[in-house]
C-alpha positions as CSV (number, residue, x, y, z in Angstrom):
1,M,207.3,-9.5,-27.6
2,R,209.7,-8.3,-24.8
3,A,212.5,-10.3,-26.3
4,T,212.0,-8.6,-29.6
5,R,212.1,-5.2,-28.0
6,I,215.3,-6.1,-26.1
7,V,217.0,-7.4,-29.3
8,M,215.9,-4.2,-31.2
9,L,217.3,-2.0,-28.4
10,F,220.6,-3.9,-28.4
11,G,220.6,-3.6,-32.2
12,F,220.1,0.1,-31.8
13,V,223.1,0.3,-29.4
14,I,225.3,-1.7,-31.8
15,G,224.0,0.6,-34.7
16,L,225.2,3.6,-32.8
17,Y,228.6,2.0,-32.3
18,A,228.7,1.4,-36.1
19,L,227.5,5.0,-36.9
20,F,229.9,6.7,-34.5
21,A,232.8,4.2,-34.5
22,G,233.1,2.8,-38.0
23,N,236.0,0.4,-37.7
24,A,237.6,2.1,-34.8
25,N,240.3,0.2,-32.9
26,A,240.5,-0.1,-29.1
27,Q,236.8,-0.2,-28.5
28,C,235.2,-2.8,-26.3
29,V,232.0,-3.6,-28.1
30,M,229.4,-6.3,-27.7
31,S,227.9,-7.9,-30.8
32,L,224.4,-9.4,-31.3
33,N,224.5,-12.9,-32.5
34,G,221.0,-14.1,-33.2
35,D,222.1,-17.6,-34.0
36,R,222.9,-18.4,-30.4
37,P,220.4,-20.3,-28.3
38,A,218.4,-18.7,-25.5
39,F,220.2,-18.9,-22.2
40,P,218.4,-20.4,-19.3
41,N,216.9,-18.3,-16.5
42,R,218.6,-17.8,-13.2
43,S,216.9,-20.8,-11.5
44,A,218.6,-23.0,-14.1
45,F,222.0,-21.5,-13.3
46,Q,222.3,-23.6,-10.2
47,E,221.6,-26.8,-12.1
48,M,224.1,-25.9,-14.8
49,R,227.1,-25.1,-12.6
50,A,230.2,-27.2,-12.7
51,P,230.8,-29.7,-10.0
52,I,232.2,-28.4,-6.8
53,Q,236.0,-28.5,-7.0
54,E,238.0,-30.9,-4.8
55,A,239.1,-29.7,-1.4
56,G,242.8,-29.8,-2.5
57,D,242.1,-27.4,-5.3
58,L,243.7,-24.0,-5.1
59,F,240.3,-22.2,-5.4
60,A,238.2,-24.5,-3.2
61,S,238.7,-22.7,0.2
62,D,238.3,-19.0,-0.8
63,A,236.0,-17.7,-3.4
64,T,238.0,-15.5,-5.8
65,I,237.3,-13.8,-9.2
66,V,241.0,-14.1,-10.1
67,G,241.5,-16.4,-13.1
68,L,240.1,-17.1,-16.6
69,W,236.3,-17.2,-17.2
70,D,234.0,-17.9,-20.1
71,V,231.4,-15.1,-19.6
72,K,228.0,-14.7,-21.3
73,F,226.1,-11.4,-21.5
74,I,222.4,-12.2,-21.4
75,S,219.3,-10.1,-22.1
76,D,215.8,-11.5,-21.9
77,N,217.2,-15.1,-21.8
78,V,219.2,-14.5,-25.0
79,V,223.0,-14.6,-25.1
80,V,223.9,-11.3,-26.8
81,D,227.7,-11.5,-26.3
82,E,230.3,-14.0,-25.0
83,G,234.0,-13.6,-24.2
84,F,237.0,-14.8,-22.3
85,D,237.5,-12.7,-19.2
86,Q,240.8,-12.7,-17.3
87,F,240.8,-11.2,-13.8
88,H,244.1,-10.4,-12.2
89,S,244.9,-10.2,-8.5
90,D,245.9,-6.5,-8.8
91,G,242.3,-5.4,-9.6
92,T,242.7,-5.2,-13.4
93,E,240.8,-7.3,-16.0
94,I,240.9,-8.0,-19.7
95,L,237.9,-9.2,-21.7
96,N,238.3,-10.7,-25.2
97,D,234.8,-11.0,-26.6
98,T,233.1,-11.9,-29.9
99,P,233.1,-8.7,-32.1
100,P,235.6,-8.7,-35.0
101,P,239.1,-7.5,-33.9
102,A,238.9,-4.5,-36.2
103,T,236.1,-3.1,-34.1
104,G,238.0,-3.6,-30.8
105,N,237.1,-6.9,-29.3
106,V,239.6,-6.6,-26.4
107,C,238.7,-4.3,-23.5
108,L,240.3,-3.4,-20.3
109,G,238.6,-3.1,-17.0
110,V,239.2,-2.4,-13.3
111,Y,237.6,-3.8,-10.2
112,K,238.0,-3.4,-6.5
113,T,238.9,-6.5,-4.6
114,P,236.2,-6.9,-1.9
115,A,236.0,-8.6,1.4
116,T,233.0,-10.5,0.1
117,R,232.4,-12.6,-3.0
118,S,230.7,-9.6,-4.8
119,I,232.7,-7.2,-7.0
120,K,232.0,-4.1,-9.1
121,L,233.7,-3.8,-12.5
122,R,234.1,-0.9,-14.9
123,H,235.1,-1.2,-18.6
124,P,235.6,2.2,-20.3
125,S,236.1,2.5,-24.1
126,W,236.1,5.3,-26.7
127,I,233.6,6.0,-29.4
128,Y,235.0,7.6,-32.6
129,D,233.4,9.6,-35.4
130,P,232.6,7.8,-38.7
131,T,236.1,8.6,-40.1
132,N,237.9,7.0,-37.1
133,T,239.7,10.3,-36.6
134,F,238.1,12.0,-33.6
135,V,236.9,10.7,-30.2
136,I,233.3,11.7,-29.8
137,G,232.3,9.9,-26.6
138,K,232.7,7.0,-24.2
139,A,231.0,3.6,-23.8
140,T,231.2,2.2,-20.3
141,I,230.2,-1.3,-19.3
142,L,229.4,-1.6,-15.6
143,E,229.1,-5.0,-14.0
144,Q,228.1,-6.3,-10.6
145,I,229.4,-9.9,-10.1
146,T,229.0,-12.5,-7.3
147,V,231.3,-15.5,-7.3
148,D,229.7,-18.8,-6.2
149,R,231.1,-20.4,-3.1
150,S,232.3,-23.3,-5.2
151,N,234.4,-20.9,-7.2
152,S,233.3,-22.6,-10.4
153,F,230.9,-19.8,-11.7
154,F,229.7,-16.3,-11.2
155,T,226.4,-14.5,-11.9
156,G,225.6,-10.8,-12.0
157,T,224.3,-7.9,-14.0
158,F,225.7,-5.5,-16.6
159,T,224.7,-2.0,-17.9
160,I,226.2,-0.4,-21.0
161,Q,226.2,3.4,-20.9
162,I,227.0,5.4,-24.1
163,R,227.8,9.1,-23.5
164,D,229.3,12.0,-25.4
165,L,232.4,13.7,-24.2
166,N,230.3,16.0,-21.9
167,G,228.7,13.0,-20.2
168,N,225.3,13.3,-22.0
169,P,223.6,10.1,-23.1
170,I,223.8,9.3,-26.8
171,A,221.5,6.2,-26.4
172,P,219.5,4.6,-23.6
173,D,221.4,2.4,-21.2
174,F,221.2,-1.3,-22.0
175,S,221.2,-3.8,-19.2
176,G,221.1,-7.6,-18.7
177,Q,222.5,-10.6,-16.8
178,L,225.9,-12.2,-16.6
179,R,227.0,-15.8,-16.3
180,G,230.7,-16.7,-16.0
181,D,232.1,-20.3,-15.9
182,R,235.7,-20.7,-14.7
183,I,238.1,-22.2,-17.2
184,T,240.6,-24.5,-15.5
185,P,243.8,-26.3,-16.7
């Protein structure tokens, strides 16, 4: 029952995007794909992680978010979005996720390089009126990420906030978990 409520809430959020955004470009939007299998709970994350990288590997000695990741957005053990996430050493980030390109499947983010393995990330994007003419609000994805000591995966949480131009909520915040697996050459 809880999964159904989460999926319905996420559908509501996507519906708001559709209502207010139409086919607007330059929006970072997550899409619901009900055909994806449920994603395991956090205890299973440890079992699924990639093998620890060899000592000679560039990433083996220091945990870092810098690089390319396959990231899954999970709510109530269901993958609700997936994307390729590129983190740069200057604190910027680019996410290319599953919504159609016409709705804005590439989004830009910024993060602070920490002294620890945990980072906070912010993805702002615009929401347009149904005619794609006027900006009527902002959607912001906030993430809290922790990179595993092996440097092969990260876990964390996300929250999507949808606000009008005055900062007032247009829809309830939507939250879930993150799982990122490093992509290596």
